[in-house]
N, C-alpha and C positions, 0 to 999 in steps of 0.2 A: 935842058939837061933831064928833067924828069922822065920826059919821054924817052931819052936815049938810054937811060939806066934806070928804069923803074924799081929795081932792087934798093938803089939807094935811099928810097922813101922811108923804110923800115929800119935803115940802121938808125942804132941807139949809140949814145956818148957811153965808152966803156970805164974811162978814168975814175978813180975813186971819187974826185971832186964834185963831177957833173952827171954821176953814172944813172942811165935810163932818160936821160933827156934827149928827147927825138926833134925831128925837124917842125913838128907841129908845136910843140912848146916854142920852141925859137921864132915861129912865124907869130903866135900869138903874142910874145915878148917884143916883136918889133911892130905890132899892130898892123900887119899885113893882111888884110880883109880877104883879097883876092886869092893870097896863095892858102890861107887857112880853108876857103871854100873848096880849092882844088886839091889840097891835100886830103881832106875828109871825104871827097868824091872818090879820090883815086885808092885811099887806103882807110875805110872806117876803123881799123884796129888802131890806129894812132890816138884814137879817144881815150882809150885805156893805158895808154904808156905812164909808166910812174918813174917821175923823176926822182931817184933816192940817194943821189951823191951827199956828201956832206955840206954843200952849198944849200941845198934844199931841206934839211933838217928843221926841225923846228927851233934849234938853237943857231942854226946857220945865218948866212947874210940875207938869206930871200926866203921869208916865211910865209909863201903863199901856197903851201901845198906840194902836192906830187904830180896831179892831173893837168891835163892842157885847158879843162873847164875851171879849175881851182885858177889857175892863171889868170886866165880871162876874166872872170868874176873880181878876183882881188886886185886887179889893175884896172877894174873900172870901165869895162869894154863891151858893154851890152850888145853892141852888134855882133863882135865875135861869139859872147856868149851865147848868142840866138843862134848863129849859124852852126856852133858846137853841138847845142840842145837839138836842133832839127835832124842833126846828120847821127844822133843818138847817143850823144853824151848824156852821162847819168851823174845828177846832182846829189844821189843817195849812195854814192861809194865813200868809202872812208879810207884814209890815209893808214901808214904806218902807226900813227899814234890813235888811231880809231877816232880821228877827227872828221868832221864834213866840211864842204864849203862852207857851211854856215858859221862853225867855228873859227875858220879863218878870216869870213867877213868880220866877225864879233871883233877878232885881233885888230883888223885893219880900220874898224869904227866905221865900215862901208854900209850905212843903213839903207841907203837907195837899192845897191846891188840885193841886199839881204831882203829886202820887200820883193823886189822882181822875181826872185828867184823863189820864194815862198807863193806866190801869186801863180808862177808857173807849174810849181810841182803841184800847186791843189787843182789846178784845171787839168792837169795831165797825169794825175794819181794812177787813174787806171794802166799807165804803161809801167809804172815803176812797181806799182804794189795792186795788183789785180784783185786780190784777196782781201785788200786793206786789212792786214794783220801785222804788218811791221810797223814801228814807231815812224812817225814823220820825222825827217832828215833833221829839221830844227828841234827835235827833242831826242836826239840820239846822244848817249852817254860815251864819251871818250875814254880812253884807257888812265885818265886822269880823274876820272869820275865825275868829268862835268858837262852839261848840256848848254849848247850855245848860251844859255840866259844864265845860266850859274857861273859860267866863263865869263860873261861881260861883269857880274858881280865881283869875280874872281880878280879880274883884271882892274877893275874900279872904273871901267868904261860906263859913265854914266848915262851919256847919249843913249849907247845902244841898251843899257838896262832899263831904263824908262820906257823907251819906245818898246822893247819886248813886253815889258809889264802891261803897259796899255795894250798891247795887242791880245794879252792873254787873259783880259777882263771879261767876266761874262755877267749878263744881268742875273740876280738872283732872283730880285722879286720887286715888284712895283707898285705902288698906290695910284690907284685909278680913282679920281672922281667923277662921279657920273652927274651931268648937269641935265636937271628936267626942268621943264617949262610948264 
C-alpha cells in the first residue's frame, strides 16, 4: 500500500482528539519494528511529527509526549527507540510544555530507559550539540520550571529521585593514606 500511495505516509490525523498523530506514532504504539524501520527509511520527516491532540496533552489519557521517539521510550521499546535514534530521532526536542523525553520518563518511572537515553546522548552529544553550549536534555527546565530531577521530587517518585541523585554525586575530596615500608 505504501508503494502504491507514498503520499499517504505523511498524512496526519486532523481531528481535535488525535491531531498530528502520524503513521509512525501508530507503528510505535503497535510495536511494529519492521514498519517503523520502513517508515523512517521512506520518510524521515515522520520523526518530527507532533501528536498534539487532546488525547496526547499532559492532562489527556496518553501522557507519553508528542513525538514518536517519546512514544517508543515511554513504552519501554528499546529496539524501536534505537531504530528511531539511528534514523535521526532527536531526544533533545521539547514538547508543547517544554518537557523533554526525560521528563516523560520520570513521570512513567522508567529508570531503565532514562539511563539508556542518558548514555546514548552522552556518547552522541556531538550530533545534538556540537558546541556543547546547550544544557543537557536531562537538565532542561520545562514550562512549569522543573527539570526531570525536580519533577521527580515534585511527583514524589522516590525511585527516580534517588537514582538521579546518585548519578549527580561528584567526589569533592578524598583522604588518601600513604603506606610506606
